[in-house]
All heavy atoms as TSV, in Angstrom:
chain	resi	resn	atom	element	x	y	z
A	1	PRO	N	N	-17.382	8.769	-1.557
A	1	PRO	CA	C	-18.082	8.155	-2.599
A	1	PRO	C	C	-17.588	8.735	-3.961
A	1	PRO	O	O	-17.460	9.922	-4.194
A	1	PRO	CB	C	-19.562	8.443	-2.314
A	1	PRO	CG	C	-19.624	8.671	-0.971
A	1	PRO	CD	C	-18.270	9.366	-0.487
A	2	GLY	N	N	-17.508	7.803	-4.990
A	2	GLY	CA	C	-17.165	8.249	-6.259
A	2	GLY	C	C	-15.665	8.461	-6.512
A	2	GLY	O	O	-15.216	8.924	-7.473
A	3	ARG	N	N	-14.862	8.216	-5.479
A	3	ARG	CA	C	-13.341	8.404	-5.591
A	3	ARG	C	C	-12.697	7.020	-5.332
A	3	ARG	O	O	-13.156	6.260	-4.558
A	3	ARG	CB	C	-12.972	9.384	-4.568
A	3	ARG	CG	C	-13.496	10.744	-4.845
A	3	ARG	CD	C	-12.930	11.801	-3.957
A	3	ARG	NE	N	-11.658	12.139	-4.314
A	3	ARG	CZ	C	-10.644	12.501	-3.452
A	3	ARG	NH1	N	-11.006	12.798	-2.250
A	3	ARG	NH2	N	-9.486	12.766	-3.951
A	4	SER	N	N	-11.642	6.854	-5.979
A	4	SER	CA	C	-10.861	5.548	-5.783
A	4	SER	C	C	-9.797	5.781	-4.617
A	4	SER	O	O	-9.540	6.910	-4.286
A	4	SER	CB	C	-10.091	5.229	-7.052
A	4	SER	OG	O	-9.011	6.010	-7.177
A	5	GLY	N	N	-9.456	4.698	-4.172
A	5	GLY	CA	C	-8.366	4.674	-3.133
A	5	GLY	C	C	-7.109	5.398	-3.612
A	5	GLY	O	O	-6.363	6.027	-2.764
A	6	LEU	N	N	-6.838	5.317	-4.930
A	6	LEU	CA	C	-5.660	6.003	-5.305
A	6	LEU	C	C	-5.836	7.595	-5.416
A	6	LEU	O	O	-4.785	8.261	-5.152
A	6	LEU	CB	C	-5.201	5.450	-6.687
A	6	LEU	CG	C	-4.828	4.020	-6.884
A	6	LEU	CD1	C	-4.438	3.698	-8.342
A	6	LEU	CD2	C	-3.576	3.856	-5.939
A	7	ASP	N	N	-7.099	7.956	-5.618
A	7	ASP	CA	C	-7.503	9.422	-5.685
A	7	ASP	C	C	-7.163	9.911	-4.262
A	7	ASP	O	O	-6.644	10.940	-3.920
A	7	ASP	CB	C	-8.808	9.618	-5.980
A	7	ASP	CG	C	-9.108	9.280	-7.455
A	7	ASP	OD1	O	-8.193	9.383	-8.299
A	7	ASP	OD2	O	-10.289	9.096	-7.766
A	8	ILE	N	N	-7.641	9.216	-3.160
A	8	ILE	CA	C	-7.451	9.645	-1.917
A	8	ILE	C	C	-6.186	9.503	-1.403
A	8	ILE	O	O	-5.553	10.404	-0.687
A	8	ILE	CB	C	-8.381	8.663	-0.908
A	8	ILE	CG1	C	-9.800	8.820	-1.235
A	8	ILE	CG2	C	-8.104	8.888	0.565
A	8	ILE	CD1	C	-10.791	7.933	-0.695
A	9	LEU	N	N	-5.351	8.533	-1.902
A	9	LEU	CA	C	-3.875	8.348	-1.504
A	9	LEU	C	C	-3.120	9.636	-2.073
A	9	LEU	O	O	-2.304	10.207	-1.336
A	9	LEU	CB	C	-3.421	7.050	-2.156
A	9	LEU	CG	C	-1.843	7.028	-2.080
A	9	LEU	CD1	C	-1.264	6.883	-0.562
A	9	LEU	CD2	C	-1.445	5.711	-2.887
A	10	GLU	N	N	-3.474	10.104	-3.210
A	10	GLU	CA	C	-2.592	11.232	-3.807
A	10	GLU	C	C	-3.075	12.438	-2.983
A	10	GLU	O	O	-2.074	13.337	-2.688
A	10	GLU	CB	C	-3.060	11.428	-5.261
A	10	GLU	CG	C	-2.495	10.407	-6.197
A	10	GLU	CD	C	-2.965	10.375	-7.689
A	10	GLU	OE1	O	-3.633	11.340	-7.886
A	10	GLU	OE2	O	-2.563	9.437	-8.427
A	11	ASP	N	N	-4.298	12.529	-2.495
A	11	ASP	CA	C	-4.589	13.762	-1.686
A	11	ASP	C	C	-3.911	13.762	-0.332
A	11	ASP	O	O	-3.369	14.703	0.177
A	11	ASP	CB	C	-6.084	13.880	-1.455
A	11	ASP	CG	C	-6.998	14.184	-2.510
A	11	ASP	OD1	O	-6.291	14.723	-3.608
A	11	ASP	OD2	O	-8.062	14.061	-2.685
A	12	LEU	N	N	-3.919	12.571	0.367
A	12	LEU	CA	C	-3.257	12.303	1.541
A	12	LEU	C	C	-1.710	12.593	1.445
A	12	LEU	O	O	-1.135	13.184	2.341
A	12	LEU	CB	C	-3.486	10.885	2.007
A	12	LEU	CG	C	-2.718	10.493	3.328
A	12	LEU	CD1	C	-3.260	11.365	4.529
A	12	LEU	CD2	C	-3.057	9.043	3.672
A	13	LYS	N	N	-1.066	12.114	0.358
A	13	LYS	CA	C	0.267	12.392	0.284
A	13	LYS	C	C	0.622	13.843	0.052
A	13	LYS	O	O	1.636	14.276	0.403
A	13	LYS	CB	C	0.905	11.451	-0.871
A	13	LYS	CG	C	0.901	10.062	-0.618
A	13	LYS	CD	C	1.348	9.660	0.721
A	13	LYS	CE	C	2.823	9.704	0.862
A	13	LYS	NZ	N	3.390	9.164	2.058
A	14	ARG	N	N	-0.326	14.556	-0.487
A	14	ARG	CA	C	-0.131	16.050	-0.657
A	14	ARG	C	C	-0.189	16.636	0.569
A	14	ARG	O	O	0.609	17.662	1.018
A	14	ARG	CB	C	-1.246	16.602	-1.695
A	14	ARG	CG	C	-0.625	16.984	-3.015
A	14	ARG	CD	C	-1.595	17.841	-3.752
A	14	ARG	NE	N	-3.017	17.386	-3.777
A	14	ARG	CZ	C	-3.403	16.397	-4.692
A	14	ARG	NH1	N	-2.571	15.760	-5.536
A	14	ARG	NH2	N	-4.781	16.047	-4.623
A	15	LEU	N	N	-1.172	16.239	1.427
A	15	LEU	CA	C	-1.393	16.917	2.765
A	15	LEU	C	C	-0.332	16.420	3.832
A	15	LEU	O	O	0.052	17.236	4.678
A	15	LEU	CB	C	-2.787	16.561	3.180
A	15	LEU	CG	C	-3.867	17.176	2.471
A	15	LEU	CD1	C	-5.319	16.612	2.917
A	15	LEU	CD2	C	-3.915	18.629	2.539
A	16	ARG	N	N	-0.045	15.288	3.905
A	16	ARG	CA	C	0.894	14.530	4.794
A	16	ARG	C	C	1.931	13.720	4.078
A	16	ARG	O	O	1.761	12.484	4.215
A	16	ARG	CB	C	0.069	13.775	5.796
A	16	ARG	CG	C	-0.986	14.470	6.499
A	16	ARG	CD	C	-0.548	14.987	7.888
A	16	ARG	NE	N	-1.777	15.440	8.516
A	16	ARG	CZ	C	-1.753	16.519	9.302
A	16	ARG	NH1	N	-0.727	17.256	9.305
A	16	ARG	NH2	N	-2.875	16.925	9.935
A	17	PRO	N	N	2.900	14.336	3.462
A	17	PRO	CA	C	3.852	13.498	2.558
A	17	PRO	C	C	4.647	12.545	3.368
A	17	PRO	O	O	4.998	11.444	2.677
A	17	PRO	CB	C	4.692	14.537	1.951
A	17	PRO	CG	C	4.467	15.796	2.679
A	17	PRO	CD	C	3.247	15.699	3.347
A	18	LYS	N	N	4.747	12.652	4.648
A	18	LYS	CA	C	5.616	11.769	5.409
A	18	LYS	C	C	4.866	10.496	6.025
A	18	LYS	O	O	5.495	9.687	6.628
A	18	LYS	CB	C	6.396	12.470	6.369
A	18	LYS	CG	C	7.389	13.506	5.912
A	18	LYS	CD	C	8.142	14.021	6.897
A	18	LYS	CE	C	9.188	15.117	6.190
A	18	LYS	NZ	N	10.282	15.454	7.032
A	19	VAL	N	N	3.524	10.568	5.979
A	19	VAL	CA	C	2.816	9.608	6.597
A	19	VAL	C	C	2.819	8.318	5.662
A	19	VAL	O	O	2.583	8.352	4.433
A	19	VAL	CB	C	1.251	9.930	6.657
A	19	VAL	CG1	C	0.370	8.760	7.008
A	19	VAL	CG2	C	1.126	11.050	7.655
A	20	PRO	N	N	3.445	7.127	6.200
A	20	PRO	CA	C	3.442	5.922	5.446
A	20	PRO	C	C	2.038	5.366	5.193
A	20	PRO	O	O	1.259	5.198	6.142
A	20	PRO	CB	C	4.395	4.973	6.145
A	20	PRO	CG	C	4.158	5.537	7.599
A	20	PRO	CD	C	3.933	7.024	7.554
A	21	VAL	N	N	1.714	4.992	4.002
A	21	VAL	CA	C	0.422	4.257	3.800
A	21	VAL	C	C	0.604	2.867	3.071
A	21	VAL	O	O	1.267	2.711	2.166
A	21	VAL	CB	C	-0.330	5.309	2.681
A	21	VAL	CG1	C	-1.544	4.565	2.319
A	21	VAL	CG2	C	-0.535	6.752	3.256
A	22	LEU	N	N	0.029	1.980	3.894
A	22	LEU	CA	C	-0.085	0.592	3.256
A	22	LEU	C	C	-1.463	0.383	2.863
A	22	LEU	O	O	-2.373	0.437	3.533
A	22	LEU	CB	C	0.336	-0.281	4.598
A	22	LEU	CG	C	0.225	-1.804	4.316
A	22	LEU	CD1	C	1.267	-2.163	3.217
A	22	LEU	CD2	C	0.340	-2.736	5.510
A	23	ILE	N	N	-1.503	0.030	1.550
A	23	ILE	CA	C	-2.795	-0.262	0.824
A	23	ILE	C	C	-3.091	-1.674	0.991
A	23	ILE	O	O	-2.256	-2.498	0.720
A	23	ILE	CB	C	-2.771	0.091	-0.666
A	23	ILE	CG1	C	-2.337	1.553	-0.846
A	23	ILE	CG2	C	-4.023	-0.392	-1.371
A	23	ILE	CD1	C	-3.376	2.473	-0.571
A	24	MET	N	N	-4.331	-2.039	1.599
A	24	MET	CA	C	-4.793	-3.366	1.660
A	24	MET	C	C	-6.004	-3.342	0.737
A	24	MET	O	O	-6.997	-2.558	0.933
A	24	MET	CB	C	-5.235	-3.637	2.966
A	24	MET	CG	C	-5.686	-5.171	3.145
A	24	MET	SD	S	-6.190	-5.608	4.770
A	24	MET	CE	C	-4.903	-6.707	5.253
A	25	SER	N	N	-6.025	-4.199	-0.366
A	25	SER	CA	C	-7.064	-4.128	-1.348
A	25	SER	C	C	-7.477	-5.546	-1.801
A	25	SER	O	O	-6.785	-6.438	-1.617
A	25	SER	CB	C	-6.579	-3.447	-2.509
A	25	SER	OG	O	-7.463	-3.427	-3.522
A	26	ALA	N	N	-8.697	-5.613	-2.194
A	26	ALA	CA	C	-9.150	-6.872	-2.869
A	26	ALA	C	C	-8.618	-7.102	-4.204
A	26	ALA	O	O	-8.751	-8.117	-4.840
A	26	ALA	CB	C	-10.655	-7.019	-2.786
A	27	PHE	N	N	-8.249	-5.926	-4.916
A	27	PHE	CA	C	-7.771	-6.025	-6.297
A	27	PHE	C	C	-6.286	-6.753	-6.341
A	27	PHE	O	O	-5.490	-6.552	-5.457
A	27	PHE	CB	C	-7.611	-4.600	-6.843
A	27	PHE	CG	C	-8.870	-3.925	-6.963
A	27	PHE	CD1	C	-9.182	-2.957	-6.257
A	27	PHE	CD2	C	-9.846	-4.404	-7.840
A	27	PHE	CE1	C	-10.415	-2.122	-6.287
A	27	PHE	CE2	C	-11.064	-3.707	-8.094
A	27	PHE	CZ	C	-11.402	-2.607	-7.229
A	28	PRO	N	N	-6.048	-7.534	-7.305
A	28	PRO	CA	C	-4.902	-8.342	-7.392
A	28	PRO	C	C	-3.728	-7.379	-7.449
A	28	PRO	O	O	-3.697	-6.275	-8.143
A	28	PRO	CB	C	-5.100	-9.071	-8.738
A	28	PRO	CG	C	-6.397	-8.910	-9.163
A	28	PRO	CD	C	-6.962	-7.819	-8.328
A	29	GLU	N	N	-2.604	-7.794	-6.726
A	29	GLU	CA	C	-1.400	-7.071	-6.721
A	29	GLU	C	C	-0.778	-6.719	-8.118
A	29	GLU	O	O	-0.385	-5.661	-8.496
A	29	GLU	CB	C	-0.166	-7.849	-6.058
A	29	GLU	CG	C	-0.315	-7.806	-4.573
A	29	GLU	CD	C	0.950	-8.607	-3.987
A	29	GLU	OE1	O	1.273	-9.710	-4.499
A	29	GLU	OE2	O	1.496	-8.093	-3.052
A	30	GLU	N	N	-0.692	-7.770	-8.991
A	30	GLU	CA	C	-0.187	-7.533	-10.312
A	30	GLU	C	C	-0.897	-6.592	-11.028
A	30	GLU	O	O	-0.381	-6.020	-12.109
A	30	GLU	CB	C	-0.218	-8.829	-11.004
A	30	GLU	CG	C	-1.602	-9.678	-11.261
A	30	GLU	CD	C	-2.003	-10.517	-10.189
A	30	GLU	OE1	O	-1.299	-10.558	-9.182
A	30	GLU	OE2	O	-3.098	-11.151	-10.404
A	31	GLU	N	N	-2.264	-6.131	-10.835
A	31	GLU	CA	C	-2.922	-5.124	-11.494
A	31	GLU	C	C	-2.721	-3.741	-10.933
A	31	GLU	O	O	-2.683	-2.765	-11.576
A	31	GLU	CB	C	-4.295	-5.474	-11.642
A	31	GLU	CG	C	-4.552	-6.689	-12.537
A	31	GLU	CD	C	-6.092	-7.081	-12.480
A	31	GLU	OE1	O	-6.872	-6.076	-12.490
A	31	GLU	OE2	O	-6.374	-8.315	-12.586
A	32	PHE	N	N	-2.645	-3.713	-9.619
A	32	PHE	CA	C	-2.681	-2.433	-8.900
A	32	PHE	C	C	-1.662	-2.052	-8.068
A	32	PHE	O	O	-1.523	-0.693	-7.693
A	32	PHE	CB	C	-4.054	-2.295	-8.082
A	32	PHE	CG	C	-5.244	-2.376	-8.966
A	32	PHE	CD1	C	-5.917	-3.567	-9.176
A	32	PHE	CD2	C	-5.714	-1.152	-9.534
A	32	PHE	CE1	C	-7.061	-3.587	-9.978
A	32	PHE	CE2	C	-6.814	-1.264	-10.371
A	32	PHE	CZ	C	-7.497	-2.449	-10.637
A	33	ALA	N	N	-0.820	-3.009	-7.656
A	33	ALA	CA	C	0.320	-2.680	-6.686
A	33	ALA	C	C	1.267	-1.534	-7.191
A	33	ALA	O	O	1.556	-0.584	-6.513
A	33	ALA	CB	C	1.173	-3.872	-6.265
A	34	LEU	N	N	1.628	-1.738	-8.476
A	34	LEU	CA	C	2.705	-0.794	-9.044
A	34	LEU	C	C	2.121	0.691	-9.175
A	34	LEU	O	O	2.572	1.710	-8.857
A	34	LEU	CB	C	3.144	-1.177	-10.381
A	34	LEU	CG	C	4.091	-2.425	-10.230
A	34	LEU	CD1	C	4.503	-2.880	-11.731
A	34	LEU	CD2	C	5.337	-2.091	-9.361
A	35	ARG	N	N	0.710	0.687	-9.501
A	35	ARG	CA	C	0.059	1.962	-9.480
A	35	ARG	C	C	0.014	2.658	-8.101
A	35	ARG	O	O	0.214	3.768	-7.983
A	35	ARG	CB	C	-1.361	1.884	-10.020
A	35	ARG	CG	C	-1.359	1.646	-11.546
A	35	ARG	CD	C	-2.747	1.389	-12.122
A	35	ARG	NE	N	-3.690	2.357	-11.718
A	35	ARG	CZ	C	-5.022	2.116	-11.842
A	35	ARG	NH1	N	-5.543	1.097	-12.223
A	35	ARG	NH2	N	-5.799	3.177	-11.478
A	36	ALA	N	N	-0.213	1.910	-7.106
A	36	ALA	CA	C	-0.301	2.259	-5.726
A	36	ALA	C	C	1.007	2.917	-5.272
A	36	ALA	O	O	1.193	3.929	-4.656
A	36	ALA	CB	C	-0.854	1.312	-4.808
A	37	LEU	N	N	2.145	2.084	-5.539
A	37	LEU	CA	C	3.345	2.526	-5.133
A	37	LEU	C	C	3.879	3.826	-5.884
A	37	LEU	O	O	4.349	4.753	-5.238
A	37	LEU	CB	C	4.419	1.411	-5.472
A	37	LEU	CG	C	4.232	0.108	-4.539
A	37	LEU	CD1	C	5.119	-1.000	-5.013
A	37	LEU	CD2	C	4.527	0.464	-3.062
A	38	LYS	N	N	3.590	3.881	-7.121
A	38	LYS	CA	C	3.847	5.091	-7.907
A	38	LYS	C	C	3.104	6.228	-7.486
A	38	LYS	O	O	3.521	7.439	-7.542
A	38	LYS	CB	C	3.622	4.812	-9.322
A	38	LYS	CG	C	4.645	3.975	-10.010
A	38	LYS	CD	C	4.403	3.775	-11.531
A	38	LYS	CE	C	5.429	2.934	-12.051
A	38	LYS	NZ	N	5.050	2.576	-13.576
A	39	SER	N	N	1.900	6.141	-6.789
A	39	SER	CA	C	1.120	7.074	-6.348
A	39	SER	C	C	1.417	7.521	-4.977
A	39	SER	O	O	0.911	8.458	-4.308
A	39	SER	CB	C	-0.350	6.767	-6.452
A	39	SER	OG	O	-0.745	6.667	-7.633
A	40	GLY	N	N	2.452	6.893	-4.242
A	40	GLY	CA	C	2.995	7.250	-2.920
A	40	GLY	C	C	2.768	6.314	-2.014
A	40	GLY	O	O	3.144	6.588	-0.737
A	41	ALA	N	N	2.154	5.171	-2.097
A	41	ALA	CA	C	2.005	4.132	-1.086
A	41	ALA	C	C	3.315	3.445	-0.714
A	41	ALA	O	O	4.196	3.359	-1.491
A	41	ALA	CB	C	0.999	3.115	-1.553
A	42	ALA	N	N	3.412	3.221	0.537
A	42	ALA	CA	C	4.681	2.598	0.992
A	42	ALA	C	C	4.694	1.057	0.913
A	42	ALA	O	O	5.616	0.392	0.889
A	42	ALA	CB	C	4.938	2.976	2.570
A	43	GLY	N	N	3.403	0.543	0.595
A	43	GLY	CA	C	3.358	-0.961	0.377
A	43	GLY	C	C	1.924	-1.172	-0.004
A	43	GLY	O	O	0.923	-0.383	-0.005
A	44	TYR	N	N	1.836	-2.442	-0.478
A	44	TYR	CA	C	0.566	-2.979	-1.006
A	44	TYR	C	C	0.328	-4.391	-0.638
A	44	TYR	O	O	1.274	-5.193	-0.844
A	44	TYR	CB	C	0.503	-2.764	-2.579
A	44	TYR	CG	C	-0.828	-3.110	-3.248
A	44	TYR	CD1	C	-1.688	-2.149	-3.573
A	44	TYR	CD2	C	-1.214	-4.454	-3.356
A	44	TYR	CE1	C	-2.974	-2.392	-4.123
A	44	TYR	CE2	C	-2.474	-4.598	-4.079
A	44	TYR	CZ	C	-3.337	-3.736	-4.396
A	44	TYR	OH	O	-4.578	-3.958	-4.998
A	45	ILE	N	N	-0.852	-4.729	-0.035
A	45	ILE	CA	C	-0.967	-6.257	0.215
A	45	ILE	C	C	-2.459	-6.515	-0.148
A	45	ILE	O	O	-3.363	-5.705	-0.226
A	45	ILE	CB	C	-0.872	-6.480	1.696
A	45	ILE	CG1	C	-1.610	-5.492	2.647
A	45	ILE	CG2	C	0.669	-6.455	2.065
A	45	ILE	CD1	C	-1.453	-5.854	4.051
A	46	ASP	N	N	-2.626	-7.704	-0.511
A	46	ASP	CA	C	-3.942	-8.282	-0.833
A	46	ASP	C	C	-4.751	-8.669	0.408
A	46	ASP	O	O	-4.112	-9.080	1.488
A	46	ASP	CB	C	-3.566	-9.547	-1.729
A	46	ASP	CG	C	-4.930	-10.201	-2.221
A	46	ASP	OD1	O	-5.777	-10.606	-1.538
A	46	ASP	OD2	O	-4.992	-10.220	-3.548
A	47	LYS	N	N	-6.007	-8.459	0.447
A	47	LYS	CA	C	-6.847	-8.816	1.586
A	47	LYS	C	C	-6.780	-10.250	1.955
A	47	LYS	O	O	-7.115	-10.529	3.105
A	47	LYS	CB	C	-8.364	-8.343	1.246
A	47	LYS	CG	C	-8.491	-6.902	1.446
A	47	LYS	CD	C	-9.944	-6.558	1.308
A	47	LYS	CE	C	-10.142	-5.024	1.566
A	47	LYS	NZ	N	-11.503	-4.736	1.469
A	48	ARG	N	N	-6.321	-11.101	1.058
A	48	ARG	CA	C	-6.162	-12.530	1.454
A	48	ARG	C	C	-4.853	-12.846	2.105
A	48	ARG	O	O	-4.622	-14.016	2.383
A	48	ARG	CB	C	-6.398	-13.382	0.154
A	48	ARG	CG	C	-7.770	-13.121	-0.485
A	48	ARG	CD	C	-7.863	-13.793	-1.743
A	48	ARG	NE	N	-6.986	-12.927	-2.745
A	48	ARG	CZ	C	-7.024	-13.033	-3.968
A	48	ARG	NH1	N	-7.885	-13.755	-4.611
A	48	ARG	NH2	N	-6.275	-12.215	-4.774
A	49	THR	N	N	-4.035	-11.788	2.257
A	49	THR	CA	C	-2.657	-12.002	2.878
A	49	THR	C	C	-2.916	-12.530	4.313
A	49	THR	O	O	-3.763	-12.087	5.068
A	49	THR	CB	C	-1.919	-10.713	2.976
A	49	THR	OG1	O	-1.957	-10.172	1.683
A	49	THR	CG2	C	-0.627	-10.812	3.571
A	50	LEU	N	N	-1.965	-13.434	4.682
A	50	LEU	CA	C	-1.982	-13.946	6.069
A	50	LEU	C	C	-1.729	-12.890	7.067
A	50	LEU	O	O	-0.975	-12.022	6.793
A	50	LEU	CB	C	-0.940	-15.124	6.216
A	50	LEU	CG	C	-1.104	-16.304	5.397
A	50	LEU	CD1	C	0.118	-17.302	5.522
A	50	LEU	CD2	C	-2.423	-17.101	5.706
A	51	ALA	N	N	-2.316	-13.034	8.347
A	51	ALA	CA	C	-2.063	-12.002	9.330
A	51	ALA	C	C	-0.676	-11.790	9.760
A	51	ALA	O	O	-0.375	-10.697	9.946
A	51	ALA	CB	C	-3.011	-12.463	10.592
A	52	SER	N	N	0.112	-12.844	9.617
A	52	SER	CA	C	1.447	-12.587	10.103
A	52	SER	C	C	2.268	-11.759	8.976
A	52	SER	O	O	3.126	-10.922	9.324
A	52	SER	CB	C	2.216	-13.843	10.178
A	52	SER	OG	O	2.150	-14.693	8.900
A	53	GLU	N	N	1.831	-11.944	7.766
A	53	GLU	CA	C	2.515	-11.114	6.739
A	53	GLU	C	C	2.045	-9.605	6.817
A	53	GLU	O	O	2.614	-8.729	6.504
A	53	GLU	CB	C	2.250	-11.747	5.388
A	53	GLU	CG	C	3.070	-11.052	4.309
A	53	GLU	CD	C	3.058	-11.687	2.992
A	53	GLU	OE1	O	2.523	-12.777	2.788
A	53	GLU	OE2	O	3.409	-11.086	1.927
A	54	VAL	N	N	0.764	-9.469	7.266
A	54	VAL	CA	C	0.195	-8.048	7.392
A	54	VAL	C	C	0.970	-7.365	8.521
A	54	VAL	O	O	1.368	-6.213	8.373
A	54	VAL	CB	C	-1.327	-8.102	7.674
A	54	VAL	CG1	C	-1.838	-6.851	8.132
A	54	VAL	CG2	C	-2.157	-8.723	6.568
A	55	VAL	N	N	1.311	-8.097	9.570
A	55	VAL	CA	C	2.079	-7.481	10.655
A	55	VAL	C	C	3.448	-7.009	10.152
A	55	VAL	O	O	3.942	-6.062	10.496
A	55	VAL	CB	C	2.101	-8.534	11.849
A	55	VAL	CG1	C	3.134	-7.937	12.913
A	55	VAL	CG2	C	0.802	-8.614	12.522
A	56	THR	N	N	4.098	-7.963	9.532
A	56	THR	CA	C	5.360	-7.752	8.786
A	56	THR	C	C	5.216	-6.396	7.952
A	56	THR	O	O	6.188	-5.688	7.920
A	56	THR	CB	C	5.862	-8.980	8.039
A	56	THR	OG1	O	6.145	-10.108	8.934
A	56	THR	CG2	C	7.186	-8.600	7.267
A	57	ALA	N	N	4.330	-6.437	7.143
A	57	ALA	CA	C	4.129	-5.224	6.201
A	57	ALA	C	C	4.137	-3.917	7.013
A	57	ALA	O	O	4.703	-2.941	6.731
A	57	ALA	CB	C	2.951	-5.404	5.277
A	58	ILE	N	N	3.114	-3.944	8.002
A	58	ILE	CA	C	2.950	-2.719	8.885
A	58	ILE	C	C	4.286	-2.292	9.534
A	58	ILE	O	O	4.667	-1.173	9.602
A	58	ILE	CB	C	1.750	-3.046	9.938
A	58	ILE	CG1	C	0.545	-3.097	9.122
A	58	ILE	CG2	C	1.690	-1.952	10.899
A	58	ILE	CD1	C	-0.659	-3.711	10.182
A	59	LYS	N	N	5.019	-3.280	10.048
A	59	LYS	CA	C	6.294	-2.976	10.756
A	59	LYS	C	C	7.163	-2.351	9.746
A	59	LYS	O	O	8.000	-1.332	10.107
A	59	LYS	CB	C	6.828	-4.194	11.400
A	59	LYS	CG	C	6.071	-4.600	12.654
A	59	LYS	CD	C	6.757	-5.849	13.253
A	59	LYS	CE	C	5.881	-6.258	14.473
A	59	LYS	NZ	N	6.604	-7.563	15.111
A	60	ARG	N	N	7.201	-2.901	8.541
A	60	ARG	CA	C	8.234	-2.471	7.620
A	60	ARG	C	C	7.937	-0.962	7.186
A	60	ARG	O	O	8.783	-0.112	6.989
A	60	ARG	CB	C	8.223	-3.333	6.380
A	60	ARG	CG	C	9.550	-3.232	5.659
A	60	ARG	CD	C	9.809	-4.249	4.633
A	60	ARG	NE	N	10.178	-5.528	5.195
A	60	ARG	CZ	C	10.129	-6.751	4.654
A	60	ARG	NH1	N	9.720	-6.709	3.473
A	60	ARG	NH2	N	10.560	-7.807	5.254
A	61	VAL	N	N	6.729	-0.661	6.827
A	61	VAL	CA	C	6.357	0.623	6.463
A	61	VAL	C	C	6.483	1.600	7.554
A	61	VAL	O	O	6.846	2.849	7.298
A	61	VAL	CB	C	4.950	0.771	5.650
A	61	VAL	CG1	C	4.878	-0.052	4.540
A	61	VAL	CG2	C	3.880	0.521	6.670
A	62	LEU	N	N	6.210	1.258	8.800
A	62	LEU	CA	C	6.477	2.218	9.952
A	62	LEU	C	C	7.825	2.598	10.153
A	62	LEU	O	O	8.236	3.485	10.785
A	62	LEU	CB	C	5.822	1.573	11.198
A	62	LEU	CG	C	4.284	1.634	11.194
A	62	LEU	CD1	C	3.782	0.938	12.522
A	62	LEU	CD2	C	3.866	3.090	11.160
A	63	THR	N	N	8.867	1.657	9.628
A	63	THR	CA	C	10.257	2.020	9.825
A	63	THR	C	C	10.840	2.616	8.576
A	63	THR	O	O	12.066	2.930	8.462
A	63	THR	CB	C	10.998	0.718	10.098
A	63	THR	OG1	O	10.868	-0.171	8.979
A	63	THR	CG2	C	10.629	0.105	11.335
A	64	GLY	N	N	9.818	3.076	7.716
A	64	GLY	CA	C	10.317	3.917	6.544
A	64	GLY	C	C	10.711	3.039	5.378
A	64	GLY	O	O	11.059	3.604	4.234
A	65	GLU	N	N	10.514	1.784	5.389
A	65	GLU	CA	C	10.767	0.842	4.171
A	65	GLU	C	C	9.539	0.725	3.298
A	65	GLU	O	O	8.428	1.112	3.864
A	65	GLU	CB	C	11.274	-0.456	4.677
A	65	GLU	CG	C	12.480	-0.490	5.418
A	65	GLU	CD	C	12.877	-1.890	5.960
A	65	GLU	OE1	O	12.930	-2.843	5.138
A	65	GLU	OE2	O	13.123	-2.158	7.199
A	66	ARG	N	N	9.751	0.189	2.245
A	66	ARG	CA	C	8.660	-0.194	1.351
A	66	ARG	C	C	8.410	-1.630	1.533
A	66	ARG	O	O	9.206	-2.483	1.943
A	66	ARG	CB	C	8.831	0.100	-0.070
A	66	ARG	CG	C	8.808	1.500	-0.441
A	66	ARG	CD	C	8.875	1.732	-1.913
A	66	ARG	NE	N	8.254	3.116	-2.249
A	66	ARG	CZ	C	7.727	3.318	-3.381
A	66	ARG	NH1	N	7.602	2.511	-4.377
A	66	ARG	NH2	N	7.092	4.517	-3.604
A	67	TYR	N	N	7.043	-2.019	1.325
A	67	TYR	CA	C	6.749	-3.365	1.423
A	67	TYR	C	C	5.954	-3.856	0.108
A	67	TYR	O	O	4.969	-3.306	-0.225
A	67	TYR	CB	C	5.880	-3.797	2.610
A	67	TYR	CG	C	5.359	-5.137	2.715
A	67	TYR	CD1	C	6.263	-6.087	3.209
A	67	TYR	CD2	C	4.179	-5.618	2.022
A	67	TYR	CE1	C	5.882	-7.470	3.256
A	67	TYR	CE2	C	3.902	-6.926	2.033
A	67	TYR	CZ	C	4.813	-7.857	2.639
A	67	TYR	OH	O	4.389	-9.149	2.475
A	68	VAL	N	N	6.590	-5.003	-0.383
A	68	VAL	CA	C	5.812	-5.716	-1.495
A	68	VAL	C	C	5.910	-7.213	-1.225
A	68	VAL	O	O	6.922	-7.655	-0.587
A	68	VAL	CB	C	6.255	-5.436	-2.824
A	68	VAL	CG1	C	6.052	-4.015	-3.272
A	68	VAL	CG2	C	7.800	-5.707	-2.910
A	69	SER	N	N	4.874	-7.866	-1.576
A	69	SER	CA	C	4.957	-9.348	-1.343
A	69	SER	C	C	6.124	-10.015	-2.092
A	69	SER	O	O	6.619	-9.433	-3.046
A	69	SER	CB	C	3.702	-10.054	-1.772
A	69	SER	OG	O	3.569	-10.052	-3.119
A	70	MET	N	N	6.469	-11.197	-1.797
A	70	MET	CA	C	7.498	-11.887	-2.417
A	70	MET	C	C	7.150	-12.151	-3.899
A	70	MET	O	O	7.918	-12.140	-4.893
A	70	MET	CB	C	7.817	-13.323	-1.790
A	70	MET	CG	C	8.492	-13.046	-0.361
A	70	MET	SD	S	10.117	-12.269	-0.407
A	70	MET	CE	C	11.015	-13.549	-1.181
A	71	ALA	N	N	5.838	-12.494	-4.095
A	71	ALA	CA	C	5.252	-12.817	-5.488
A	71	ALA	C	C	5.481	-11.500	-6.351
A	71	ALA	O	O	5.812	-11.615	-7.455
A	71	ALA	CB	C	3.892	-13.059	-5.370
A	72	LEU	N	N	5.274	-10.279	-5.763
A	72	LEU	CA	C	5.289	-9.045	-6.572
A	72	LEU	C	C	6.804	-8.784	-6.846
A	72	LEU	O	O	7.197	-8.383	-7.887
A	72	LEU	CB	C	4.637	-7.935	-5.980
A	72	LEU	CG	C	4.467	-6.669	-6.772
A	72	LEU	CD1	C	3.803	-6.909	-8.060
A	72	LEU	CD2	C	3.998	-5.574	-6.023
A	73	ALA	N	N	7.512	-8.913	-5.861
A	73	ALA	CA	C	9.032	-8.644	-5.960
A	73	ALA	C	C	9.638	-9.566	-7.059
A	73	ALA	O	O	10.567	-8.945	-7.783
A	73	ALA	CB	C	9.811	-8.902	-4.590
C-alpha cells in the first residue's frame, strides 16, 4: 500500500536483476510504458490486450527479449 508498481519494479530489479518483468496495467501505454521500460521492465501490456497477445508477450520476455505492442513500437 502506498507504493506504485514502478516503485516495486525498481526494488525487484535491485534484488533480482535477471528476472524478466512484464507489466500489465490499466494505465495507457502511451503514458506509462516508456517509464516502465526505463525502470527495468521487459515489457508492458494494457489490461485490454487480447489473450493471444498476452501469451506472445510472456513468451518473448521469458526468452530474454523485450515486448511492446505494435501501437507503441
